[in-house]
Structure formats: structure tokens, C-alpha cells
N, C-alpha and C positions, 0 to 999 in steps of 0.2 A: 613654907613660902617664903624663903631668905635669898631669893637670887639678886634682889636689887632691881631699882627702875630704870627701866629703860631708858628714860629721860630725866631731868634736871637739872643738876649743872652739867655734868660730862653732856650729857643728852643734847642740851640747848647748842653747847658749842657745836656736837657732831650732826645735828640740825638746826641750822641758825634761822632758817626760813619757816620752823615750824611756829603754830597758831596754838596758845593755851586760853582756856576760860574757866576760872576759878581752880585750877592746877589740874583740867583735865584736858588731854589733847583735842584740838579739834581742827586742824588741818596740817597736813604732814610736812608740804614743801609747796610756797607759794611759786616758785621757779621753775619747776619742773611738770611736763603737763601728764601728770598723772591722776587718774582718780581711783578711790578707794571704795567699789562699788560692795555696798555693807547692806546686809539683811539681818534683822532680829526675827525672833518667833518664841512665841509664846504659847497662847492656847487656841490659835489656828494654824493651819499647814496646806490650807487648799491650794497655794501655789508653789508647791514642792516640786511636782513633776514638772509643770511649764516651767519653772526658774531651772531646775536642772537641766532640762533639754536647751534650752537656751543658750545656756552658759556653755554647754558642750558644742554647740552647732558656732556657737561663735569662739570658740577658742578663749573664753573670757577667765581671767582670775576674779574669784570674789572671796567675799569675808563673811561669818555668818555669826552670830553670837544670840546662843539658845539658851533659855532658862533650863533650870534642872528637871523639870516638869516634863518639858518638850524632850530633854534628851531621854527621859524614864519612857516615854508614849512609845506603847509597841510598835503604833503605825507610821514612827518615824524614824526606827532603828536602820533600816534598809536605806531610805535618803540618806541619814547622816554617815552611814559607813561609804556608801556612794562618794559622797561630798570630801570626805576624808581620802578615798583612793585618789580622787580627783587633783588632791591637791591643793583644794581650797582650804582657806583658815576659818579654825572651828575655835570658837572662844564661850566666854561664861559673859549670862546677863543675868545674874542672881539667882537664887535656888527658886523660891517663890515669889518672884517679881514683886518686892517688897517697893512700897514707896517711901523714900528716905526722907524727906521733907516736906513741909505743907506746899501746896500750890502758892499762896499767900506771901510765903515767905520762906525763900529757899534756904535760911540759915535756921530756921527750926524744926529741929529734927525730929522724927518720928520714932528711931531706933536707936539705939545702944550700940556702944563698940562691939560689945559681944554678940549682939543679934546680927550685927552687919558681918563680922568675920565668920561666926556657924553658918550663918545662910550662904555665904560666898564660898567656904570650905565645902560645904555639899553639894553645889555645883560642879566642882572641880572632882568632887569624888564620883560622881557619875557620869563626869568626861572620862574619868581614867578608865571605866570600864569600855572605851572605844578605844582606849589606848592614847587618849588625847594628854599629854602630859602636861605639868604645868608651865615646863620651860618651852612650849610650843605652843602656848598661850597667855603668853604674859600681857596682852593687852585686854582689859575688861569693860564691858559698856554697862553702864548702871540703868537697870530698869527705869522705865517711862522716860530716858535718857534724863535724869532729874535729878541734880545732886550738887552738892556744895565745896569747899574748900577742905571743910574736914571729912568729909568722904573720901576725897582725892589724896588727902592726907592719910588716912587710914588704909585706903588702897597701895598706896607708896609705901607704907610701913609692911607689907605683906611681898614686897618684891615684886609688886605688878605695878602697870600704868592704865589709869583710867583714859577711857578713850570716848570722844562724842562726836555726834553728828556736825557738819559744817553750817553752821546758819547762812542765810540768804538765800535759799530755794525752800519749795513747799513740799520735797519731797517725802519728808516723813509725817505728812499729812494723807498719805494713801490709807491710813487706818480708818478717816473718818467717814461716817455714815450720813444720810440724807436726813435722819431724825435729828442729826444737828442744828440743822438752820444754815446760818451763815459760816458758822465753822466748819462747814461742810466742803471738800475741794474733790472736784472730778478729775479724773486721771488726765483728760487733756487739759486742763487749767493748771495740773500738777506738771506736766512734760511741757508744757509753754513758759511755767516759772523756771523751770530749769536751764531751758535754751536762751531765753530773754536775759538770765544772769549771766550766762555764760558770755554772750554777745555785748553787753555793757561794763562789765567788771574788768579793770586792767589787768588783773592776773587770770581771767577768766574761771575756770573750774580748778584751776592747779591744784594740785594738793588737796584736791577735796575728798572727804568723808561723805558719800553720797548716801543717805540712808532710806531702804526701802523694807517693807515687811514682806515675812514669807508667806501670810495667813493673813485674812482678814475678817469681820464679822460679816455672816451669812448675808446681813440685809445690806451690803455693801456690794451691790452684782458689778460694778464698774471698776472690775479690778487693773491697778497699775502695771501689774507684772505683766499684763498681756501686752504692753506699750513696750515691753524691754527690746525687743528688736529694732524698733525706732528710734529708741532711744540710743542704744549702742552703735547703731550705721551711723547716725548724725554727729554723737562726739567722736567716732572714729574718723567722721570725714572731715572733723575739725580739728585733727591732730592729736587726740588725745587717745593716752594709754591704759589701760584697765590694770591696775597693780593691786598684788597680795600684799597683806601686813606681815607675811612671812619674809618678804623681801628687807624689813628692818630689824 
């Protein structure tokens, strides 16, 4: 991995309206009505058929970040190959879905650089079995979407760009389950948070990396991916285009 990071000094000139946090790219371009609809996958895959069908029906380009274990799982192989043939972006989400830092202090690392690099290389190694080459997947989304500046630096040293969801909506809360109490977000509430944010913010959802999950715990029967048609249609009506990270 020695291709050089996409962003950084040269990248910031090429993409002057990008937003970064702790060295991670969290918004692509606040001036363009493009949304980067993004899915992560690890332990669960229950939404894969619905997601694939809706994206095909709506002619939507999307972005997927899977763990190495998700890529290895036999029941996911056909799904992943179909996503690749359809032209969706396929990237890495760590091999074993490691937690890089404590929740209490994001600068308190739980992994060494060697552990980080070895895990990420294993993720790319299994991706290569699908003919997904490193140069086709330079964006990397950290596990748990939790990282710090050192993780971003280690990622850049490997020639990759760390990317994360854009904060502001609760789209990423679609993994929550009822037993979490006040932390639980229903799909209707998540959808409302997205549309409310779009309506009130000056730049709306321009350049947003809008994160959902391709599968969630069985105890969550209220699946956000079932509201994808409504979400896509409403955002289309509001003038947005769904973009692929391949275009960068």
C-alpha cells in the first residue's frame, strides 16, 4: 500500500469544501448536492437482499464497507459479487472489527500500529479474492466509526484515506435495539432526523456521507433499510444526487 493518500495538502486544494475531523474525511463537498449513501457490514446481513434490490430499482450508486469476516462469509459471496458487478464502491472496515480506542478517551489507543496494520492488510487480502484491488478501494472506514488522529495518520501512511460518516443526523443509529432504552432510535425517528437536518441546515445534505447498516441484530425488528425507498424518493425530490466514492 504505497499509492499516497487521496486527500492531504494536494487533496485539500482539489476538494476545498471537504470537511475533516481527527484527520478523517467526514464530508466530501458542501457546495454540491451529492449524497454518498454508505453501508457498513460486519456480523449481520439481513438487509442485503432488500438493499440490493432497492438500489437497483432506484438506479442508485452506493458505497459499502465490509469487515474481512463479512467478505469471508459464504452466504455473502454472491451478494458482494453482485454489488461489484453493479459498480458500487466496495471498501474495507477492518478485518476483525477492532475497537481502536476507548469510548471514554478517543486518544487512548487499544491497538498497536502493528496490530492495526496487520488487521487492515488482512481485510484487503480477502477483498482481493473478489478482485477488489487496493487502488480501487483507497477509502477506509474504521470499525465502530471510532478513531483518532493517530489512526488517521497510520491509515495515510499506508496510502489510504480514512473516511467516516457525516455527523448531524441519526442515520448511524439504525443498529440500536429496544433494550438500549433511551439510546434506541426507531426507523421513523431516524428518517425524521435526516429530513429535518436537511431542511434546516444552510448546506442541507450536500456532500454528506450518510451511513446505514446492511444488517442489524435480530432484536431490532424495525429495520431502517425498509424505509430506503421513501428516503431516496424524498431526497431526489429535494434535488439530491446519490454519488459513488469511485467518482473521487
